[in-house]
N, C-alpha and C positions, 0 to 999 in steps of 0.2 A: 504494500500500500504506500510506503514511503517513497518508493521509486517512481510511482505514478505521480505523486505530488511533486516530486523534484522535477520530473519531466515537464509537468504543467507549469511550474514556476520558471523554468528555463525558457520554455516557449513563450510564456507571457512576457518575460523580460526582453527577449529578442524582438517581439512585436512592439513593445513599448519603445525600445531604442530606435527601431526602424521608423515608427510613426513620429517620434520626436525629431529625428533627422529630416524626414520629409516635410514636416510643418516648419522647421527652421528654414529649410531651403525655400519653401514657398513664401515665407515672410520676408526673407532677405533678397530675393530675386523677383522683382515685379515684372508684370507683363509690359512689354514695350520698352524695355531697357535699351539703351544705345550702347551696344558692345563696341569695343575698340576695333578699328580697321586701319592698319598702318597706311594703306594706299590712299584712303580718303581723308584720314584725320591728321596725317603728318605727325608732328611731335607733340600734339596736345596731350597734356597729362591731367589726370584728376588726382585729388588728394586721398580719396578712399573709394576704391573701385567697388567695394561691397555695400556702400551705403550712399545712394544718390536719390534723395527725395524729390518730389515735384515742387515747383516754386510756390504754388498756392498754399502749401503747408508750411512754407518757410517765408522769410522776408527778402528773398532775392528780388532785385529790381535794377532798373537803370536810373541813373541820376535824372530826375525830372519825370520819371514814369514813362508810360507808353506814349504819352503826348509828345515828350521830347524825342523819343525814337521816331515817331511819325514825322515830326518837324525836321529832323536831321536826314531821314532817308527819302521821304516822298519826292522831294524836288530832284534828287540825284537819280531816281529810278524812272522818271517820266519819259525818258527816251526809249525805254523798253516797250515794244509793241507785242501784244499777245493775240493769238488767234481766237481763243474762247473766253467767255466770261466765266468766272468761278472763283475759287479760293486756292491759294498756295499756302500750305502750312509748313513752317520751319520749326523743327524741334531741335534743341541743342542743349549743351551743358554749360553752365556758368560754374567754373571751378572755384575752390576756396580762395584763390588769389584774385578773382575778378576777371579772369580770362575766359573766352568762350571758344567752343569747338564741338566736334562730333556732330556736325550738322546733318540732319536727315529731313527729307521733304516728302510731302504728299500733295498731289494736286487733284482737285475735283471740279466738275462743271457745276452749273446752277442746280442740276438735279442730284448733286452729290455723288455722281458717278466718277470713278477714278479716270483721269485723263493724263496724257503725257505732255510735258512742257519741255521745250527745247533746253538741252543741258546748258548751253551758253547763257541763257537768260537766268537759269537757276544759279549758275556760278556768279553772275553779276550781282544778284541779290545777296548771295553768301559773302561775296567780297565786301559789299557795302556794310553788311552786318558785322563782319570781322573788323572793320575800321572803327566801330563804336567801342570806345575804351573806358567808358564811365560806368561799368557794371559794379553793383554792390552784391557781393556773395552773401549767402545765407549766414547768419551769425547768431551766436548766443553770447552771453556775457564773457565767456572765456575762449571760444573757438569759432572758426569760420568753416563752412561746409560747402561741398559741391551740391548742385541741384539742377534739375531740368528746367527749361524755359520754353515757352511756345509763343510764336508770333504768326499771325495770319495776315496774308496780303490779299485784299479783295480786288478782283479784276472785273472791270466793267468797261464797255466800249473800247476794248483792246488796250487799256491802260490800268495801272495800279491806282485805285482811287482812295484806298483806306488801308491802314495798318493797325491791327488791334491784337 
C-alpha cells in the first residue's frame, strides 16, 4: 500500500512541477512578442529580454505625447503617396535607455483586411520614427524598463492624415 502512495505522490509532484513551469512560461512570454532578428533590428538591445510590458501598463511616452510625435512626423511624411486608404500600425520597443527599435508593421485597408504596403514607404516611416530621440522609458522610483509602443498612421486620399 505504501508503494502505491509513493507512486501517486511522485506522479502528483511531477504534474505539479510541469504545470508550474508551463504557467510560468505563459506568464513571462506574451502573445505578440517582438523577438530579436539581427537582419532587421541591427544592434538594438533591450535591457531585459524576459520582461517587456506594453506601454499602456507603464508610463512610456514621448516628450510632449502623441501630439508632439504627430507634429514632428506628419509634415516630413507628406511626400509619401499610398495606393489604398487604411491604417499602418508600427509596433516597436522603447528600451530602458530611451532608444527605440525592433520595428514591426501591419497594414490594413478600410475594411481591416491585411494589405501590402511598398517596403520603401514603410522604411521611410521607420527612419522618421528612428530620428525621434525624446523617448521616456518606463520607470519606477529606482529602475527604468523596456516596453512596447504602438503608433498608427491613418491613410486617406493617398496620404498620411493622422498619427495616433
